GULUMBA-875023 format. One record per residue (C-alpha): x, y, z. Coordinates in steps of 0.001 Angstrom, whole numbers, plus 524288, in hexadecimal, padded with zeros to 5 digits. Example, Ala and Ser with C-alpha at 12.3 -4.5 7.8 and 13.67 -1.06 7.14 Angstrom:
2
8300C7EE6C81E78 835667FBDC81BE4 
This chain:
90
800008000080000 8054E80D6D7FCEC 801D381B8B7FEF6 80891827147F8BE 8068F835237FC76 80EF0840A37F886 811B184B14802A2 81AD885661800A6 8235285A3D80C18 8219F86881808B4 818C6870AF8110E 8149A86D9A81ED2 806718696381EE6 809C785B3381C82 811A185A8982923 8050785A2B830F1 7FCB6853888269E 804E48485582146 807598403482DA3 7F8BA83F6883057 7F60683B0E82280 800E1830FC82346 7FB4F82BE383027 7EDEA82A5B829F6 7F3E78238281E3A 7FBA281A1B826D8 7EF788174682F05 7E79581423822D6 7F1F680B8781C9B 7F5178042982922 7E6B38023282C6B 7E4627FC6281EF0 7F06E7F3C782031 7EBF37EF0C82D89 7DE477EBE7828A0 7E4077E42D81D4C 7EE927DD808256A 7F97B7E40881DC8 8070F7E69982305 808E67F48E81E68 812C17FF648208E 8104D80DC381DDF 81BD6815D481950 81AE88247581767 826108297F80EDD 828DE8380080E1D 8314C83C2D802A4 836F18484B808FE 83D3684D5681564 830A8853F081A20 82D748482782278 8388A84BF082B88 834BB85A4282CFF 82DF685FC2838DE 8251D856A08404B 821B184E3583485 82AFB8432D8382E 825028426F845D9 8176B8416C83FE0 81B9F8368F836B8 8231F82F5A84143 8165E82EF9848CD 810398275383D8D 81AEC81D3083F04 8184E81C7584DA4 809EB8199D84B04 80D7D80DE384283 81BE080AD484576 81CBF7FE5083D87 8141F802C683266 816E88110982EE6 82378817E682AE2 82595825CA8264F 831DF828BB81E8C 83857831EF81510 83E9F82C5B808D8 84BE082CD280F8F 846E88251381B50 8413A81991813E6 84D2A810BC81485 84EE78132182313 840D0812A1827B3 839F28092B81E72 8416D7FCEA8218D 83E687EF0881D94 83D227EBC282C0E 832A57F64582DCF 82B887F2418217A 82AF27E40A825D7 827137E6F9833ED 
């Protein structure tokens, strides 16, 4: 299952808006997966450095705390470090 959504890191409105939308998306995907008995991971990939600006990283880290074995948030540069085979198979 896949979901693609483009967000620019320019501007500031998305800092408050995006984490809530990502939480709702993760809830929907994981609920569906649970109902269907699917082992599913949700990975949010940001293509720019904006994820690390201001309080955005804290907001996204909270999503990982809600579902520690099922949700990861990364930038393109973090993929190799944070999306490991061990995590994917857990």
